[in-house]
C-alpha positions in Angstrom: 84.3 132.7 96.6 85.2 129.2 98.5 89.1 128.4 99.3 90.2 125.8 98.2 91.9 124.4 101.8 88.0 124.2 102.6 87.4 121.6 99.9 88.2 118.0 100.6 90.4 116.7 97.9 91.1 113.4 96.5 94.2 111.7 97.4 96.7 111.6 94.7 98.0 113.6 92.0 95.3 113.4 89.2 93.0 111.9 91.1 90.0 114.6 90.4 91.3 113.9 86.5 90.8 110.4 86.6 87.1 111.0 88.5 86.1 113.0 85.7 87.2 110.7 82.9 84.9 108.2 84.9 82.0 110.7 85.1 78.5 109.9 83.1 78.1 112.2 80.3 74.9 110.2 79.5 73.0 112.8 82.0 74.8 115.9 80.7 72.0 118.2 78.8 73.6 119.9 75.9 74.1 123.2 77.5 75.7 121.6 80.6 78.3 119.8 78.3 78.6 123.1 76.3 79.4 124.6 80.1 81.7 121.1 80.9 83.6 122.0 78.3 83.9 125.7 78.7 85.2 124.6 82.2 87.8 122.0 80.7 89.2 124.1 78.2 90.0 127.4 80.8 91.9 124.0 83.0 93.6 123.7 79.9 94.8 127.6 79.6 95.7 127.5 83.3 97.9 124.0 82.7 99.4 125.2 79.7 99.9 128.9 81.4 102.2 126.9 84.6 103.9 124.8 82.4 105.2 127.6 80.1 106.0 129.6 83.7 108.2 126.3 84.5 109.3 126.0 81.4 110.8 129.1 81.1 112.4 129.0 84.8 114.0 125.6 83.6 115.6 127.5 80.5 116.6 130.4 82.5 118.0 128.5 84.9 120.0 125.8 82.4 121.2 129.4 80.8 122.8 130.9 84.2 124.7 127.5 85.5 125.9 126.9 81.8 127.5 130.2 81.7 128.9 129.4 84.9 130.2 126.3 84.3 131.8 127.0 81.0 
C-alpha cells in the first residue's frame, strides 16, 4: 500500500475536490462511472464520520466548559 506521505499533494485545501470537479467524465465507461460513484460515496462516508467525531468532541467540550462556568 502506498503511504499518503509519498504522494504529491495539490496545494490548498479542497484542491483535490476542485480537480475532480473539472475532470472530463465523458472519457469514462459506464462501469468506470459506477466505480467512481462508489469511491466518492466511500469518501463521503469517511468525511461524515470525521465530522460526526468533531461535532461530538465540540459538544463534549461545550458541556464541560458550561458546567465549569455555572
